[in-house]
N, C-alpha and C positions, 0 to 999 in steps of 0.2 A: 523350533518353529519361530519365524520372525513375523511380527506384525507392526504396522505403523500407528502411532498415536499422536494426536495433536493436543497440546495443553498450553495454558498460559505460562509465561516465563516470569519468575520472580525478578525484582529489580537487580539483585546481585548477579543473576544469570544473564540479564541483558547486558550489563556493563562488562561481564567476563567474556561473553560471546563477541561483543563489539571490539574489545581490546585484542582478542586472539585472532579474529577473522576479518575484521573490517578493512584493514589495509590491503589484504590480498583479494578481497571481493569487490572493492569499489575504487574508482579513481580518486586520487588525493583531493581534487577539487570538489568532490561530492561528500567528503567526510566531515562530519561535525567534530569539534573538539570533544573529548570525552567529558570534559567539565560541563558542556552544554547538555549532553545526554543525562548526566547526573542531576543537573538543575531541573530539567523537564520531568524527570522521575520524581523528584522531591515535590514539584508543583502538581504532580498527578496529571500531567499532560503527555505522558509517554507510557507505552506498554508494549508487550510483544507476545508472540506465540512461537512455539517450536514444534517441528515435526521430528519425531524420534522413532527409531526402530527399537522394538522391545523384544529381547530374545532371552529365553530361559537358559541360564548358565548352569544351574543345578535344579533339582526338583523343588527346592525351597527358595531359590534366589533368582531374580530377574535382572538383566542388565539393560541399561538404557543408553542409546547412542544417538547423538544429534545428526540429523540428516540435513535440515534447513531451518531457516528462521525468518520471521517477519516482524519488523519493528514498526509501530504506528504512532503517529503524532495525533493528538486529539484535544478537544476542549476539556475543561475540568469535569464537566458532567458526562463526558464520554458519549455524547450524542452524535458528534460528527468526527470522523476519523480520516486520516490520510496515510496511505501506505508509504512509509519513509524509506525502509530498506527491505529487500526481499532477495534472499540468496540461499544457495545450497553449497555444501562442501563439495569440492571438485570431484571426489570419487562417487558422488551420488547424483551427478547431473546427467541429463538426457536419459533418465530411467522412468519418466512418468510421474515422479514425485511432485513436480510443480503443480499439476492439476489436482493430485490427491490432497496436497496441502491447502490449496485454495478452497476446495470443496469442504474440507474439514473446518477451516476457519469460518466459513459461511454458516455453519450450523452451531457454532459456539454461542452459548446463551448471552455472553456479553459483547457480541459482535453486532453493531448496529448498521453495518455497511460502511464502505469507505471510498474515498476519492482515490483515483490513480493518476499519476503524472507519467505520461509516455512522451519521449522526445518526438517532436513533429517530423514525420518523414520528409515533408516538403522543405525542411531546412538542412537536410543531410548534405554532407560534403562530397559524397561519392555514391555510386550505384549500390555498392556493397552495404554502406551504412543505411541507405534508403530501404533496402530489402530487410535488413536486420530490424529496423524500427517498425516496419510493417508487420513483420513476423511477431514482434513483441506485442503489438496492439491486437493482432489476431489471436494470440495465445489467451489474452485476458478476455476477449470477446467469446471465445469458445468455452470459457469457464464461467460465463454468466454476466460479464461486465458489459456495460452499454457505453458506446462511444458518443459523446455529446459534440455539439458544434462549438463548444467553448475552447478557446485557446488561452494559455497563460504564459507570459514571458516572465520568468523568475530568475533573478540574479544573472541575467544575460542569456538564458536558455529558453527556447520556445517549446511548449508542451501541448499535446492534445490531452484533454481531460476526459477521463472515464469515470463511471460510477459502478461499483461492485456491491450489489445489495445482499443482505443476508438471504440464506436459502429459503426461509419461511416467508419472504416478502420484504416489504420495506418497513424499517423500524425507526430510523432517525429523522430528524427534521428535513434533511435534504430529500429523503424519499417521500415524505408526506407532502411537502409543498410543491415539489417539482414533478411529481408523478413518475419518477424514475423507479418503477417497480418491475415486476416480472414481465410487464407489457409496456415497454418504454414508450412514452408519448413524445413524438417527434415535433409536436406543435411548437410554434414560436413562443407561446405563453409558457410551456413547460421548460423550454431551453432558457428563457429569461429568468424563471424562478431558480433554475439550477445555477445560473451565473450569479445571481444574488446570494444564494446560499453558500456558494463557494467563496465569494468575496467576504461574506460575513465570517466564514470559517477562518480564512487567512488572517483577518483582522483580529480574531479571537486568540490567535497563537503567536502573532508577530506584532511588535510595537508599531504604532501608526507611522512614525518616521521611516522605519525599515520598509514597511509596506509601500509607502509613497515613493521612496527612492528606488526600490529594487523590484517592484512587482507591478505588472499590468495584466489585466484580465479582460477579455472581450469576447463577444459572440460573433463568430465568422458567418458570412453569408452562406446560405444553403447551396 
């Protein structure tokens, strides 16, 4: 009998998964150098979760097989997080595991909620890409994420910013100050708080010159 389990990944598991699967799961221009991942891990600003299938091989032994993984960038206190990479092995895609994984992540004790970057459909180069981006945003919304009015242009790419809270409510600074909990406040004040929290987060993980040169964050009109 097979069941799915979600657990935190150890640093060596993160680097191993990234080395083995990163190149096949993400475009080259979206990949960080492995040295950057290792440096963030050493600085305690990077962590990950894995979704595994667990199947009894014998009466006394269980086998664990990776289905998908989520890598998160965060401040050293792990109060604010950003979903950096989220992927499944090819043979386990389109089987409903994406939703299972997100819901399992949301109940983890050390998950304070996280920001999500989704490429802006309005900047798509084709109708097909527009539809794909809309579907991706819709997927996160169906799994409890809230779409803000905040846009972010990061290293030349424009994103819509979402907030995925923990299942038990809001736990991190972004949730408390912006009101992005299970009943998202659409007010201008809440959106402005979210914008400020997001800006503070990026400044906490990127050097100021990098932020100034490569990142722009703003609140779009309703």
